[in-house]
N, C-alpha and C positions, 0 to 999 in steps of 0.2 A: 223632445225639446229641440228647438232650433237655435243655433248659435250664430249671432251676427257680430260684426265689428263696427264700432263707432266710427262715423265719418267715412267709412269705406264706400265707394260708389257701387251701387247695384242698379241694374236695369229693372224697370218696373215688372217685366215679365219674369225675371230671375227671382225677385223678391216675392212676387205673388206665388210662384211655384214653390219656393222654400216654405212659405207659410201655409200652403195648401188651402188657399181661400178661393171661393167662387167669385164671380164678378160682383155680385151685390155685397158680399162680405168685404171684398177688396176695396170697393168704393167707400164703404163705411169706415174701414180701417184707415184709409188715407185721410178722410175727413177728420177723424179723431186725432190722428197723429199731427196733422197740421194745426188743429185747434190748440193742441198742447205744445206747439212749437218744437216738435221733436223730429221734424223732417226737413231736410235741405235739398232743394232741387239744383242739380248740376246742369241738366238739360231737360227737355220736355219728357224724356223717357229714362232719365237717370237721376237717382236720388240717393241720399245717405241719411242714416239715423244719427241724430245729435242727442244721444242719450246713452247712459251706462247703467246696466242693471237688469232686473227681471221685469217682464211684462207678460200679460195673458189676455188674449182676445178670443172670446167665444170658444174656450177650451183649447186654444192653441197656445203653447208655452214657448216663450222666446227669452233668451238671455243675450243682451248686447254687451260685449266685452270692450274695454277701453282701447284706444288706438295704439297703445304701446305693446299690446299682446300680439305676438306673431302667429302662434298656433291656436286658432279658435276652437279646435277640437279638444284642447287640454282643459278638462273640467275643473282642475284644481284652481284655476283663476276665478271661476264662478263661485266656488266654495269660499275662497279667501275674500272675495268682494262682498258676498252675502253676509259673512260674519262681520266684516268691517262696517257695512251699512247699518246692520241691526244695532251695533254698539254706537255708531256715530249718531243715529237718529235719537237714541236715548240720552246721549251725553252732551251733544252740542245744542246750542241755541239756534234752531233752524229758522231761516227767514221764510217769508211767504212763498217764494219761488220754490224752495226746497220742500216745504210742507205739501205742495201740490203733488209731489211724486214719492215722498217718504211718509208724510202724514203721521197720524197717531191713532190710538184706539179710544180716546176719551173725549174727542170733540167731533160733532157731526160734520162740520164743514171741512175738516181735514181727515175724514175717515180713510183709512188705508187697509185693504182687505188682508194683506199678508201680515202687517204689523198687528192687526186686530186678532187674527187667527193665532198668531204666536203668543199674544198676551193671554187669550182665553185658555189655550192649552197649558201654558206655563202656570197660570193661576190654578187650574184644576189639579195639576200634579203636585202643587204645593198646598192647596186648601181643600181639595175635594169638591164634591157636588154641592150646589147651593142647597142650603138647609134652613128650614123654619122649625123652631122648637115648639112643641105643643105640650101643655100640661094636662095630665090625666088625674082626676081626683077620685079616690076610692075610699070605701069604708073599711077600715082596719087592714089596709094594704101593707105592702112592704116598703113603701117610699117614706119620705120624711113627713113627719106630722105637721099639718097646717093648723096651728092653734087658733088662728082667727076664725077659720071656717068651722072648726070643731066647737068653739065657744058659741058662735052665732047659731049653729044649726042643731046642737044637741044639748040635752039637759045634763047638768052636773049633779052629782050625788056627793053628799058630805060624809066624810069618815074621819073621826078624831079631829074635827075642825078643818080638814083639808078637802077641797073639791077633787073629785075624780070622775072620769068619764068611762062609761061602759063601751062606747063607740068612739073611735077616733077617725078624723078625716085625714087621709094621707095623700101626698101628691108625688107623681113621677113625671119626669121630663123625658120626651123622646122626639126624634126627628120625624117630621111629617113626610113619609115616603110618597104620598099622593099629592104633594104640593105642586100647583100648576107651574110656578116659576121654575121649580126643579125639573119638571118635564121639558120646559123650553130650553133649559140649560143642557139637558141631555141631547136634545135635537141639535142644538148649535155645536156642541162638542163633536158630535158625529160628523156634521158637515165639515167642520174645520179639520178633523182627522183625515177624512177622505181626501180633502184638498192637499193636505201636507204629504199624503202618500204619493200623490202625483209628482211631488218634488223630492222624493226620497233620495235621488242622486245627489242632492245638496246635503252635505254632512250636517249643516247647521240644524236642519229640521229632522231630528232623530227621535221624535216622540214615539212611544209605544202606540200601536193602533187602538182606536176606540170605536165601538159600535154599540150604542144603547138601544138599537132597533126601535127608534121612535120615528114615525112618519109624520109629515106635515099635516095630514088629515086629522091626526090626534090633537094637534094644536088648534086647528080651526082656521080662523081668519087672521090676517095680519093685524087688523084693528083690535081684535079681541086679545091677541097676545101683547100688543103694545100697551093696551089699557091695563092689563094685569101687572106688567112690569112697572109702569108708571105709578100705579097704586101702591105697589110694594116699596118703591123708592120713598114714598111719603111716610112709610112706617118704619124705615130702617135708619139706624144711627151708626152702624159699623162702617168705617171707611172702606174696608175690603169688600163688604157686600154691596155698598153703594157703587163702588168702582165697577164690579162685575155686572151689576144691574144696568148701569149706563152703557156699558160695552155691548151687552146683549141687545139692548134697545136699538142702538145705532146699527148693529150688525143686521138685525131683522129689517129695520126701516130701509136700509140701503140694498140689501140682497133680496128682499121679498117685495120691494116697492115697485112702482110702475116702470121705473127706468133701470131696473136691475141689470139688464143686458146691454145698456147703451153706453158703457164706459170701459176703458182699459183698466185692468188691474195692474198696478205698477208698484215696484219698490226699487228705487234707484235715484239717479240724478241727471239733470240736464246740464249741470255745472260741475263737472268732475274736477275742474281746476280749483274750485272753491274747497272741495273735499280734500284734495291733495295739499292745499295750503294749510288748512286747519289741522290735518293729521300731522303734517311735518312740524307745525308750530308746537303741537303737544309733545311729540316724541323727542324733539330737540330742545325742549324746555325754553321756549321763546321768552326772552327777557326784554322785549320791546318796551313794556310799561316801565321798566326800571331805568331805561336810557332815553326815552323819547324826549325828555326835557333837555338833553344834550344837543339836540338838533335844532339850530336856530330857525326862527320863522321869518318868512319874507316880510319886509316892511314897505308899505306903500305910502309915499309922502306927497302931500298936496303942495304944489309949487307956490301957491298964493299964501297959504298960512304956515307952511312948514310942518303941519301936523302929520304924524306918521301913524299908520294903522297896521297892526300885525294880522296876518291871515294864516290859514293852515299850512303846515310845512309838508315836505315829502315824508312818506311813511314806508319804511322798509318792511318786508314780510317778517323776517326772523332775525333777531339779534341774540348773540350768545357770547358771553365773556368767560373764556377759559382761563381763570386766574392762575391755576396751577402751572400752565405752560406759557402764560402771558401771551395768549393768542386770542384775538377778537374776530369772531365770524360775523360777516354781514351776508345773509343768505336770502335768496329769492327763489321761492317755489315756482318752477316753470313747468307747465304741462305741455311739453314739447317732446318730439321724438328725434331731436337733433342727433346726428351721428356722422361718422366719416367712413368712407368705403376703404377697401384694402390698399388703395393707392393714396389715401389721405385726403380724398376729395370730399368736401362738405356735402351732406345729404339732408333732405327733408327741411321743414321750416325751422327758422331760428328766431330767437328773441330779437326785437328791433334795436336800433341804435339808441333809442330813448331809454330802453331797459339797461343797456350797457353803461351809458353815461350816468344814469341815476346811481348805480352802484358806487362809482367814483365820488359822486357828490356826498353820499352817505358817509363814506370813509373820511373825506376831507372835513366834514362837519364834526364827526366824532373825535378826530385827531386833535381838535382844538383843546380838548381837556387834558391838563397835565397828568391826570390820573392814569393815562394810557402811555406815558413815556416808556420806551423800551419794548413796546408791544409789537408782535407780528400781526399784520392785517390780512385776513383771508376773505376775499370777495368770491361768492360761490353762487352758481346757478344749479339748482337741484331738480333733476328730471327723473320721472318714473321709468323703470325698466324691468323686464322679466329676467335680465341677465344679472350677473354678480355686481355688487356695488363696487364702483371704481371711479377714479378721476380719468376721464377719457379725452380731455382736450382743454383748451383755454381760448379766451377771446380778449382782445385788447384794443384800445384806441391809441394809435401811435403818438398823438399829440399830448397825451396825458403825462408825459415826462417819465419820471422814475417810479410811477405807481405800478404795483404788481398786476399781472394779468388776472382776469376773472377766471376762476377754475370752473370747468364744466364737469359736473359730477352726476353720474347715473346711480340711482339707488334701487336695489332689489325691493320691489314692492311687497313681496311676501314677508321679508324681514321687517320692513317698516310697519306693515299692518299688524304683525305679531307683537311688536313693541307697543303699538297703540292699544291692542286688545288686552295685553298684560299690564298696561299702565306703567310701562318701564321706559327708560331712556334709550334712544338709539345713539350709539357711540360713533359719531362722525370722525373722531380722531383716528379710529382704526382704519378708516378708508384712506385718510391722508397718509398714515404711516406706511401704507403699502405702495406708495408712489415710488 
């Protein structure tokens, strides 16, 4: 496994060497990365990866860590992110851009190998191998009596006015161990298990190993396999069975099709700032919907008629009313690595003046409501960090009068992600109380 860092400049020779690609593989890799808009060129021979997460190209495994990580050799960051992304992909409403790299297991156009393999293995350990039940009819067997077939196929004898049968048709239900779709399921499970073993260093994928010793030659051709799965789908009504059948179909169509090797296997995001914003909105219990009506909309007035038209207003990331402490938080999730050196000198990129001024506008708009009389107002920029959560600085616009500075808060990402995975609240007040 190769570890890279998002947006870190790499020379082309350095990156090629890290990935151990020959010239042809390297050219194909560059073309695919550029097609997916995951590569930024600094100079003709220097580029950076604009992506966070897992990727695999021709059996070369890579994990791109976010820009806030200092030690790329620390595998715990990859574990935390993989757990986060798996949950995020299931819970959030992904846009088309996110579906490109996180995808799902139930639609062909958004097929994602890692998500699909995880689904197939998880389904197996919950529901077992695909099974088709067959009925076996026997004469005087030990199964349940099938009276319809008994009456239709055998003569009745009368005794004391009551019919009785010397022979009874019985039926027994059993799983068809030779079912062809079951064989396909075994093959795909083995393939998924082998792949996951390559990722065993990631704690998320801790499935027991599987090997059903099924070779592709036993399946035959792709067309033959897909035909049988499609035919089976027309005969099934169970939601669970239909789901696994569709997943098996897409898996084989993608991984055994003509273009099986011509794509990157991805599980991650090109827009980590969106992930950061959504995750924080969840763990901080964003109340924007409760208070959006408090923020006035701009009114555009026609000079001739005097007619005014309202348009969309400014939209803060996260609003939180702490009624117990009469404190209102106006928070903006910022994917920056802003910090200060030991002499207090500002380092790295910072949010723009527009971001700063908007925070004050949000506060002024909300303050208009008498509901918030006596409240403390906290404007906050929330930035990800591998370090402990803390208030590490502030920013202000001197001409904003007596309005408080905007607090710069770094949040320990592992703590934030843990809250998201546990569906629990992240207590920001504890960070403030430590100031």
